[in-house]
C-alpha positions in Angstrom: -96.1 -78.9 -143.1 -96.2 -82.0 -145.2 -98.5 -83.5 -148.0 -98.8 -87.3 -148.2 -99.7 -87.8 -151.9 -100.7 -91.5 -151.7 -102.7 -93.2 -148.9 -105.2 -96.1 -148.7 -107.0 -94.8 -145.7 -109.9 -97.2 -146.0 -107.7 -100.3 -145.9 -108.8 -103.1 -143.6 -105.6 -102.7 -141.7 -107.0 -99.6 -140.1 -110.0 -101.4 -138.8 -112.3 -98.5 -139.6 -110.1 -95.9 -137.9 -109.1 -94.0 -141.0 -110.3 -90.7 -139.5 -108.2 -91.3 -136.4 -105.2 -92.0 -138.6 -105.7 -88.8 -140.4 -106.1 -86.9 -137.2 -102.9 -88.3 -135.7 -101.1 -87.5 -138.9 -102.2 -83.8 -138.6 -100.7 -83.8 -135.2 -97.4 -84.7 -136.8 -97.6 -81.9 -139.3 -99.1 -83.7 -142.2 -101.6 -81.1 -143.3 -103.0 -83.0 -146.3 -103.3 -86.6 -147.4 -104.5 -87.9 -150.7 -106.7 -91.0 -150.3 -106.7 -93.0 -153.5 -109.5 -95.4 -154.6 -108.8 -98.9 -156.0 -112.2 -100.0 -157.4 -115.7 -98.9 -158.0 -116.8 -100.5 -154.7 -114.6 -98.1 -152.6 -115.4 -94.8 -154.4 -117.9 -93.8 -151.7 -115.6 -94.9 -148.9 -112.7 -92.7 -149.9 -115.0 -89.8 -150.5 -116.6 -90.2 -147.1 -113.2 -90.4 -145.4 -112.0 -87.3 -147.2 -115.1 -85.3 -146.1 -114.7 -86.6 -142.5 -111.1 -85.5 -142.1 -110.1 -81.8 -142.5 -106.7 -82.8 -143.8 -107.8 -85.3 -146.4 -108.9 -85.3 -150.0 -109.5 -88.1 -152.6 -108.9 -89.5 -156.0 -111.0 -92.0 -158.0 -109.7 -94.9 -160.0 -109.5 -98.6 -160.7 -106.3 -100.2 -159.6 -104.6 -102.7 -161.9 -104.8 -105.4 -159.2 -108.6 -104.9 -159.2 -108.9 -105.1 -163.0 -109.4 -108.9 -163.2 -112.8 -108.5 -161.3 -113.8 -105.2 -162.9 -116.4 -105.0 -165.6 -116.6 -102.6 -168.6 -119.6 -100.9 -166.9 -117.3 -99.9 -164.1 -115.5 -97.5 -166.5 -118.9 -96.0 -167.5 -119.7 -95.6 -163.8 -116.3 -94.1 -163.1 -116.7 -91.4 -165.8 -120.1 -90.4 -164.4 -118.6 -90.4 -160.8 -115.8 -88.2 -161.9 -118.1 -85.8 -163.7 -120.2 -85.5 -160.5 -117.1 -85.2 -158.3 -115.7 -82.2 -160.3 -118.0 -80.1 -158.2 -116.5 -81.4 -155.0 -113.4 -79.4 -153.8 -112.1 -82.5 -152.0 -111.8 -84.4 -155.2 -108.3 -83.9 -156.7 -107.5 -86.5 -159.4 -107.6 -90.0 -161.0 -106.0 -92.8 -159.1 -104.8 -95.3 -158.3 -104.5 -96.5 -161.9 -101.8 -98.0 -164.0 -100.2 -101.3 -164.9 -98.8 -104.1 -162.8 -96.6 -106.6 -164.6 -95.1 -108.1 -161.4 -97.9 -110.3 -160.2 -98.0 -113.5 -162.3 -101.8 -113.7 -162.6 -101.8 -110.2 -164.1 -99.2 -111.1 -166.7 -101.1 -113.4 -169.0 -101.7 -112.0 -172.5 -105.4 -111.7 -171.8 -104.9 -109.9 -168.5 -102.2 -107.6 -169.8 -104.6 -106.5 -172.6 -107.4 -105.9 -170.1 -105.1 -103.9 -167.8 -104.0 -101.7 -170.7 -107.5 -101.2 -171.9 -108.7 -100.1 -168.5 -105.7 -97.9 -168.0 -106.2 -96.2 -171.4 -109.8 -95.4 -170.7 -109.0 -94.0 -167.3 -106.3 -91.8 -168.9 -109.0 -90.5 -171.3 -111.2 -89.6 -168.3 -108.2 -87.7 -166.8 -107.5 -86.0 -170.1 -111.2 -85.1 -170.7 -111.6 -83.6 -167.2 -108.2 -82.0 -167.0 -107.1 -84.1 -164.0 -103.8 -85.4 -162.9 -103.2 -89.2 -162.8 -101.7 -91.1 -159.8 -100.1 -94.0 -161.6 -99.1 -97.5 -160.5 -96.0 -98.5 -162.5 -94.8 -101.8 -161.0 -92.5 -103.4 -163.6 -94.3 -101.4 -166.3 -92.6 -98.1 -166.6 -92.1 -98.2 -170.4 -95.6 -99.4 -171.1 -97.1 -96.8 -168.8 -95.0 -94.1 -170.6 -96.2 -95.3 -174.0 -99.9 -94.8 -173.1 -99.2 -91.5 -171.4 -97.5 -90.2 -174.6 -100.5 -91.4 -176.7 -103.3 -90.0 -174.6 -101.6 -87.1 -172.8 -103.3 -86.5 -169.5 -102.3 -83.2 -167.8 -99.5 -84.7 -165.6 -99.6 -86.5 -162.3 -97.4 -88.8 -160.2 -95.5 -92.0 -160.9 -96.2 -93.6 -157.6 -93.5 -95.6 -155.8 -91.1 -94.9 -158.6 -88.4 -97.5 -159.1 -87.3 -97.2 -162.7 -84.2 -96.0 -164.4 -82.9 -92.4 -164.6 -83.9 -92.3 -168.3 -87.4 -93.5 -167.4 -87.6 -90.9 -164.7 -86.7 -88.2 -167.2 -89.3 -89.4 -169.6 -92.0 -89.1 -166.9 -90.7 -85.6 -166.0 -90.7 -84.6 -169.7 -94.4 -85.6 -169.8 -95.1 -83.3 -166.8 -95.2 -86.0 -164.2 -93.6 -86.0 -160.7 -92.0 -89.0 -159.0 -93.3 -90.5 -155.7 -90.8 -91.6 -153.0 -91.7 -93.2 -149.7 -90.7 -95.8 -147.2 -88.6 -97.8 -149.7 -86.1 -94.9 -149.7 -85.4 -95.4 -146.0 -83.7 -98.8 -146.4 -79.9 -98.6 -146.9 -80.1 -101.6 -149.2 -82.4 -99.8 -151.6 -79.4 -98.5 -153.5 -81.2 -97.6 -156.8 -84.1 -95.8 -155.2 -81.7 -93.9 -152.9 -79.6 -92.9 -155.9 -82.7 -91.7 -157.7 -83.9 -89.7 -154.7 -80.5 -88.1 -154.4 -79.8 -87.2 -158.0 -83.2 -86.4 -159.6 -84.3 -82.8 -159.6 -85.7 -82.0 -156.2 -88.6 -80.1 -157.8 -89.7 -83.4 -159.5 -90.0 -85.4 -156.2 -93.2 -85.7 -154.1 -93.5 -87.7 -150.9 -95.9 -90.5 -150.0 -96.4 -93.3 -147.6 -98.7 -95.7 -149.6 -100.1 -96.5 -146.1 -100.7 -99.0 -144.8 -98.1 -100.5 -147.1 -94.3 -99.8 -147.7 -93.5 -99.1 -144.1 -90.2 -97.2 -143.5 -87.3 -99.0 -142.0 -87.9 -97.9 -138.5 -91.3 -99.6 -138.2 -91.0 -102.3 -140.9 -92.7 -104.8 -141.1 -95.4 -103.0 -139.2 -98.4 -101.1 -140.4 -97.5 -97.8 -142.2 -99.4 -94.6 -141.7 -99.2 -91.0 -142.9 -97.8 -90.1 -139.5 -94.5 -91.5 -140.8 -94.2 -88.9 -143.6 -92.1 -86.4 -141.7 -89.5 -89.1 -141.1 -89.5 -90.1 -144.7 -88.9 -86.4 -145.6 -86.0 -86.3 -143.1 -84.5 -89.3 -144.9 -84.7 -87.4 -148.2 -83.1 -84.4 -146.7 -80.3 -86.5 -145.2 -79.6 -88.3 -148.5 -79.4 -85.0 -150.4 -77.4 -83.2 -147.7 -80.0 -80.4 -147.5 -81.8 -78.6 -144.6 -85.1 -80.3 -143.7 -87.0 -77.1 -144.2 -85.8 -76.8 -147.8 -86.8 -80.3 -148.6 -90.2 -79.9 -146.9 -90.9 -76.7 -148.9 -89.7 -78.4 -152.2 -92.0 -81.4 -151.6 -94.9 -79.1 -150.8 -94.4 -77.1 -153.9 -94.0 -80.2 -156.1 -97.2 -81.7 -154.6 -99.3 -78.6 -155.5 -97.8 -78.6 -159.0 -98.5 -82.3 -159.5 -102.1 -82.1 -158.1 -103.3 -78.5 -158.7 -106.6 -79.0 -157.0 -104.8 -79.3 -153.7 -104.0 -75.6 -153.8 -107.6 -74.7 -152.8 -107.4 -77.1 -149.8 -104.2 -76.0 -148.2 
């Protein structure tokens, strides 16, 4: 069985069929998917989808791409929502949160400061409630690491990791796991494939980031958690290991990265 550690099941690309996507993924052996939030406005949607799908759970967070429209009161709302959600067994962590220094509009001095302020406060929420953080680290690995070192949440996942080996080791040293998905399936993705091959297998979790980052065999189509077993097979091929060994390693790593999953699987 497989765990997809990062999915946007409420995305408009699914046209309201998120529950159907989860059901079909279960038929492909994906026994749990983690639905991440991106803004205050979709907290209820991800919670509802998780409760409507036996193989789904959810995380709450404000994505850096949504930070420009976010208000400080959203952070107050989020802390209250997390406190309430701690009683919900399908709530598993804080995410998707982080920093994005790739999109030009997010890279102005003012917006960088706002991103970092929102990220730090969400890290404090994770720390205060003892929750893992599902982090967005696009062109921002060193800055994300700086804030993780200062606030010290209890681990999590560096989603869609594409940094250096040293940066990867720094995340691992902080108790984080590294997320690999569809990008790894492209032969031209040399750095990502090297990382997936040479990093400790116990530090790797698998994800689809559905509906985004479709694997090579369906690119540029809509991604879904149904593709996770194929992504896992790519990792096994790259590492020259039996598929069952990689599947078990990814399963164990996912439970270590997101401990509240253990009660659901």
